[in-house]
C-alpha positions in Angstrom: 4.0 21.2 -9.2 2.1 23.0 -11.9 -0.8 22.2 -13.7 1.3 21.5 -17.1 3.1 18.7 -14.8 0.0 17.3 -13.2 0.2 13.4 -13.7 -1.7 11.7 -16.2 -2.7 7.9 -16.5 -0.8 7.2 -19.4 2.4 8.4 -17.7 1.9 5.0 -15.5 1.8 1.3 -16.3 0.6 0.0 -13.0 -2.5 0.6 -11.0 -4.1 -0.6 -7.8 -7.7 -0.3 -7.6 -9.8 -0.1 -4.4 -12.8 1.2 -3.2 -13.2 4.1 -0.4 -14.8 2.6 2.8 -16.8 4.3 5.3 -14.0 4.1 8.0 -11.5 6.2 5.8 -13.7 9.0 5.5 -13.7 12.1 8.3 -16.6 14.4 9.2 -16.5 16.2 6.0 -17.3 12.9 4.0 -14.0 13.0 2.2 -11.2 10.5 3.0 -9.1 11.7 5.7 -5.6 12.9 4.8 -3.8 10.2 6.6 -5.4 7.2 4.7 -4.1 8.7 1.4 -0.5 7.4 2.5 -2.2 4.0 3.1 -3.3 3.6 -0.2 0.0 4.5 -1.6 1.6 2.0 0.3 -1.0 -0.9 -0.4 -0.1 -0.1 -3.9 3.3 -0.5 -3.3 2.7 -4.1 -1.9 0.9 -4.8 -5.0 3.6 -3.3 -7.3 6.1 -6.0 -5.9 3.5 -8.6 -6.9 3.6 -7.3 -10.4 7.4 -7.8 -10.3 6.8 -11.5 -9.5 8.6 -11.0 -6.2 7.5 -12.4 -2.9 8.5 -9.5 -1.0 10.2 -11.0 2.4 12.0 -13.9 0.1 13.1 -11.3 -2.5 14.8 -9.0 0.0 16.2 -12.1 2.0 17.7 -12.9 -1.6 19.0 -9.7 -2.1 20.8 -9.2 1.1 18.9 -6.2 2.5 15.5 -4.5 3.0 13.7 -1.2 2.0 13.0 1.7 4.6 11.1 4.7 3.9 13.3 7.5 4.1 10.5 10.6 3.0 7.0 10.8 2.1 5.2 13.6 0.4 1.6 14.1 -0.4 0.4 16.5 -2.9 -3.5 17.3 -2.2 -5.2 18.2 -5.2 -8.8 17.1 -4.8 -10.7 14.5 -2.3 -11.8 11.3 -2.6 -15.3 10.4 -1.1 -17.0 7.3 0.2 -17.6 4.8 -2.2 -15.6 6.4 -5.0 -13.8 3.4 -7.1 -10.1 4.9 -7.2 -6.7 3.6 -9.3 -3.8 4.6 -7.6 -1.1 4.6 -9.9 2.7 3.8 -9.1 5.9 3.8 -11.0 9.4 3.8 -9.7 11.0 7.3 -11.2 14.5 7.1 -10.3 17.4 4.7 -9.0 20.1 6.5 -6.9 23.2 4.6 -5.4 21.4 3.5 -2.2 17.8 5.2 -2.6 14.8 4.4 -5.1 12.3 7.1 -5.5 8.6 6.0 -6.3 6.0 8.4 -7.6 2.4 7.6 -7.3 -1.0 9.3 -8.3 -4.6 8.5 -7.3 -7.3 8.8 -10.1 -10.7 8.9 -10.0 -11.3 7.8 -13.5 -9.3 10.2 -15.6 -9.5 12.9 -12.6 -6.0 13.1 -10.6 -6.8 13.6 -7.0 -3.6 13.2 -5.0 0.1 12.7 -5.6 2.6 11.2 -3.6 6.4 10.6 -3.7 8.0 8.0 -1.8 11.9 7.7 -1.0 13.3 4.2 0.0 16.9 3.4 1.0 18.1 -0.1 0.6 19.8 -0.8 3.8 21.2 -3.8 6.2 18.3 -4.9 8.0 20.4 -5.8 11.1 22.1 -2.1 11.3 19.5 -0.3 8.9 22.8 1.3 7.5 22.3 2.1 3.7 24.0 -0.5 0.8 23.9 0.1 -2.9 21.0 -1.0 -4.8 21.8 -4.3 -6.0 22.2 -4.6 -9.6 19.6 -7.3 -9.9 16.7 -5.2 -8.3 17.6 -2.2 -10.4 17.3 -4.3 -13.8 14.1 -5.6 -12.2 12.5 -2.3 -11.5 13.8 -0.7 -14.7 12.9 -3.8 -16.8 9.4 -3.5 -15.5 8.9 0.3 -16.1 10.2 -0.5 -19.8 7.6 -3.1 -20.2 9.9 -6.3 -19.9 8.3 -9.7 -18.6 9.2 -10.4 -15.2 8.8 -14.2 -15.2 10.1 -17.1 -17.4 8.4 -20.4 -17.7 10.5 -23.8 -18.2 9.6 -27.1 -18.6 11.8 -30.2 -18.0 12.2 -33.2 -15.9 12.5 -33.8 -12.0 16.3 -33.9 -12.3 16.3 -30.1 -13.8 13.4 -28.6 -12.2 12.5 -31.0 -9.1 14.5 -28.6 -6.6 12.9 -25.5 -7.0 9.1 -27.2 -7.8 9.6 -29.5 -4.7 10.6 -26.3 -2.4 7.2 -24.8 -3.7 5.3 -27.7 -3.3 6.2 -28.6 -0.1 5.8 -24.7 1.2 1.8 -24.9 -0.6 0.8 -28.4 -0.1 2.7 -29.7 3.0 3.0 -26.4 5.0 -0.1 -24.4 4.2 -2.6 -26.8 3.3 -1.4 -29.5 5.9 -1.3 -32.6 3.2 0.7 -35.3 4.6 4.0 -35.5 2.8 3.8 -39.1 2.4 1.0 -38.2 0.2 2.7 -35.2 -1.7 5.5 -37.6 -3.2 5.0 -40.5 -5.5 6.6 -42.2 -8.2 5.4 -40.1 -11.2 7.5 -37.0 -10.3 10.6 -39.1 -11.9 8.8 -39.9 -15.0 6.8 -37.0 -16.1 7.0 -33.4 -17.6 7.4 -30.6 -15.3 6.9 -26.8 -15.6 7.9 -24.1 -13.3 7.7 -20.0 -13.5 10.6 -18.4 -12.3 10.9 -14.4 -11.3 13.8 -12.3 -12.4 15.7 -13.7 -9.1 15.4 -17.2 -10.4 13.1 -18.0 -7.5 10.5 -20.7 -8.8 6.8 -19.0 -8.0 4.7 -21.8 -9.9 4.6 -25.2 -10.8 2.8 -28.1 -12.2 3.2 -31.4 -13.7 2.0 -33.7 -16.8 1.0 -37.0 -16.8 1.0 -39.4 -19.8 -2.4 -39.5 -21.4 -4.9 -42.7 -20.5 -7.3 -42.8 -23.4 -6.4 -39.7 -25.0 -7.0 -37.5 -22.0 -4.0 -36.2 -20.6 -3.7 -35.0 -16.5 -2.3 -32.1 -15.0 -1.3 -32.0 -11.4 0.6 -30.5 -8.5 -0.5 -27.0 -9.6 1.0 -24.6 -7.0 1.4 -20.8 -7.0 3.4 -18.9 -4.4 1.0 -17.6 -1.7 2.1 -14.3 -2.1 1.7 -14.2 -5.7 -1.8 -15.7 -6.6 -3.9 -14.3 -9.2 -1.0 -12.7 -11.1 -1.2 -15.3 -14.1 1.5 -17.4 -13.0 -0.4 -20.4 -12.7 -2.2 -19.9 -15.9 1.5 -19.8 -17.4 2.2 -22.9 -15.8 -1.1 -24.6 -17.5 -0.5 -22.9 -21.0 3.1 -24.6 -21.2 1.9 -28.0 -20.1 -1.2 -27.9 -22.5 1.1 -26.9 -25.2 3.1 -30.0 -24.2 0.1 -32.3 -24.2 -1.1 -30.8 -27.5 2.1 -31.6 -29.3 2.4 -34.8 -28.3 -0.9 -35.6 -29.6 -3.4 -35.9 -26.8 -6.9 -34.7 -27.6 -8.2 -33.6 -24.3 -6.7 -32.5 -20.8 -8.0 -32.9 -17.5 -7.3 -32.2 -13.7 -8.6 -32.9 -10.0 -9.3 -29.0 -9.1 -9.4 -28.2 -5.6 -13.2 -26.9 -5.2 -11.6 -23.5 -4.2 -9.9 -23.3 -7.5 -12.5 -24.3 -9.7 -13.7 -20.7 -10.7 -10.2 -20.1 -12.1 -9.8 -23.3 -14.0 -13.3 -22.9 -15.5 -11.9 -19.2 -16.7 -9.4 -21.0 -18.4 -11.7 -23.0 -20.5 -12.1 -26.2 -18.2 -15.6 -28.0 -17.5 -16.6 -30.0 -14.6 -16.6 -33.7 -15.5 -18.3 -36.2 -12.9 -19.1 -35.8 -9.2 -17.2 -34.0 -6.5 -14.8 -36.1 -4.1 -11.9 -35.7 -1.4 -8.6 -36.2 -2.1 -6.0 -36.0 0.9 -9.2 -34.9 3.0 -9.7 -32.0 0.6 -13.1 -31.3 -1.5 -12.2 -31.8 -5.4 -13.6 -32.0 -8.7 -12.5 -33.4 -12.0 -12.4 -30.7 -14.9 -11.8 -31.4 -18.4 -11.2 -29.2 -21.8 -10.3 -30.2 -25.3 -7.3 -29.7 -27.0 -8.2 -28.0 -30.3 
């Protein structure tokens, strides 16, 4: 690679930020060379999240898995303890069964280290190569072209219940150990639901909008796939349901927020209303915001 072809930040649209830790530097007080591959592998995991794909479930749906065939690293300069670095990643080429990713590690605008990772799509049982599925090919090329990786849909339980119910079961019953008899109620059949789907059609976030009481609508059953939180998918559900509430004339909207998610809702403009309480054994707080 010549200086004329050294990667620049503008060549990438995906970045994973991290800070160099003490355990990652060597006796020269610079990052030990093997850790750079770990940095790029960590960025790849986050890249899949940017595609709105929960990796394990997505690969199962695609009928295969990805295996590293080759990894090369280009060392230009060293990262040091406490450096904040951005690991850039992009899908550079897709062959018949191979996918080539190019990575670059930047300290601000300075290019430090580059990487090329060659993956092969293969049958997990035999680890023999298979053609890259058209759906995966379209997702990768679409992401690099700046296309949206999710869609938001609103509708009734008959239309959306299968996907929304499966996600709620995974989040509330299996992950949070909420008794199933408390999760399902009579409201599901009559209220408006929203789901976010990735480009494989998998439901990755959901919520519902209850009828307003005294002008205040209530959101509920907000759930986001465990592997894809902090990706904006929950906010997309809320925006869709808030728009629906505003369109029908509601003046205010509220929800019973788990205390662990209170800061998330506060960033979306919700303020605490009332005192903390427990619901299904989990600390909650009511939060509300005006619908302008």
